[in-house]
Residue, then its C-alpha position, 0 to 999 in steps of 0.5 A: x100071511x093068513x092074518x093079512x088075508x083075514x083082515x083084508x076079507x074081514x074088514x071091521x067085522x072081526x078083531x084079528x089076532x095073528x099068533x106068529x109074527x115077523x120074523x118068527x120061524x113058524x116050523x120051529x115055533x112052540x106056542x105059548x101060554x097065551x098063544x094056547x088061551x088065544x086059541x081057545x077064546x078065538x070064534x074062528x081059527x085059520x092056518x096053514x096047514x101042510x104041517x107048517x105048524x110042526x109044533x103048534x099041531x096037536x094044540x090045534x088039533x085039540x082045539x079043533x075036536x071042541x067044536x070050534x070052527x078050525x080052518x086050513x087055508x090049504x085045504x082047497x089045494x089040497x083037495x084039487x089034486x097035484x098042486x102041492x109040492x113034495x120033497x119025494x117022501x111024502x113031505x108037503x112043501x107048505x110053503x104056498x104064499x110064493x104063489x099068488x095064484x096059489x094063495x088067492x085061493x086060499x082067500x077064498x077058504x078065509x071067505x067060506x070060513x068067515x061066512x059060515x060062522x058070520x052069514x049076516x056079514x057074508x055080502x062083506x065078505x065077498x065085496x071085500x074078497x073080490x077087491x082084495x083078490x083084484x090087487x093080488x092079481x096085479x101083484x102075480x103080473x108084476x111078479x111075471x113080468x119082473x122075473x121074467x125080465x131075467x136073462x135066462x141064465x141067471x134065473x137061480x134063486x140060492x137061499x137059505x132053505x127050500x122055501x121058493x119052490x111054489x114062487x119056481x114054478x110059477x115064475x120060471x125060476x130054478x131054486x136051490x135052498x141049503x136045507x130042506x122045505x122044514x128048517x128044523x132039517x141041518x145043512x151038511x158040509x157035501x150040501x154046501x160044497x155041491x152048491x159051491x161048485x153049482x154056484x162057481x160052475x154057473x157064474x151065479x151073480x147073487x145068493x139070498x138070505x132070509x128075515x127069518x132063517x140064520x144067514x151063516x150057511x148063506x155066507x159059508x157059500x159066498x166065501x167058499x165060492x170066492x176061495x175058487x175064484x168067484x165073487x158071489x153077492x148077497x143079492x139082498x135079504x128075502x122073506x120066506x118064512x115071515x113077512x116084514x115088521x107090523x105097520x110096514x108095507x113088508x109087513x102086508x103079504x103083498x108088500x112082502x112079495x112086492x119086496x122078494x120080487x123086487x129084489x130077485x129080479x133086481x139083483x140077477x139083472x132083470x128089471x123091476x123099479x127100486x120101490x116095487x109094484x106100487x112104490x111102496x118099498x123102503x129097501 
């Protein structure tokens, strides 16, 4: 998601390499020797922050200490007070990209970082950022409309882990994740039992799997609800910590959020076009 911002803002002025690709869980990712060499040879580095990178954090600190420009795209958000969500134990929720307005602030950080390193390109970066943010504003409006069309009693999003809290706050959803904000945590039997009871009591029609997280716990929920006489369907596969296949529409940030919003709205009884905001969704 960060690479996508940088590509849109930098245009032809930079060769952008993303280390973590589609279907990869950043919470658990361990940097390879090739990754470390790529970081060391880069002119500028952007990362998420809020402890999302987990096992890569030490490497990023070492690279930054050498004097190389290293920017956390969530730093501006963190500096602005109470926007960042925590789990009650001072652990930041890093999934800011699920709120398009939050991710627009990350575009500003990227634009400033690139302009600081390459002042000759500052005007180009500013123009590109303005155009990209205009597209993100359209995406944000679509998310509000599509999620808002779901009947109020059905605006409940049940997923494998707590990656959707910013989406919930921005667009009016009640989110329940089996695991916490990091997939490094384990779901217990009681967690699943409690969610099964919630599904049955609220008669929730659909639950969702994630592309970068095992679906075993979600399927256990469906089986548990069925055993209590409530049929709940798998509403679709959502992108949480990674985007779709590189080169596809879903392999862009806009396509990722378009897919998620459209899938959620349609599965929970809302109104959204089958092919999404821009008519480009492949499934």
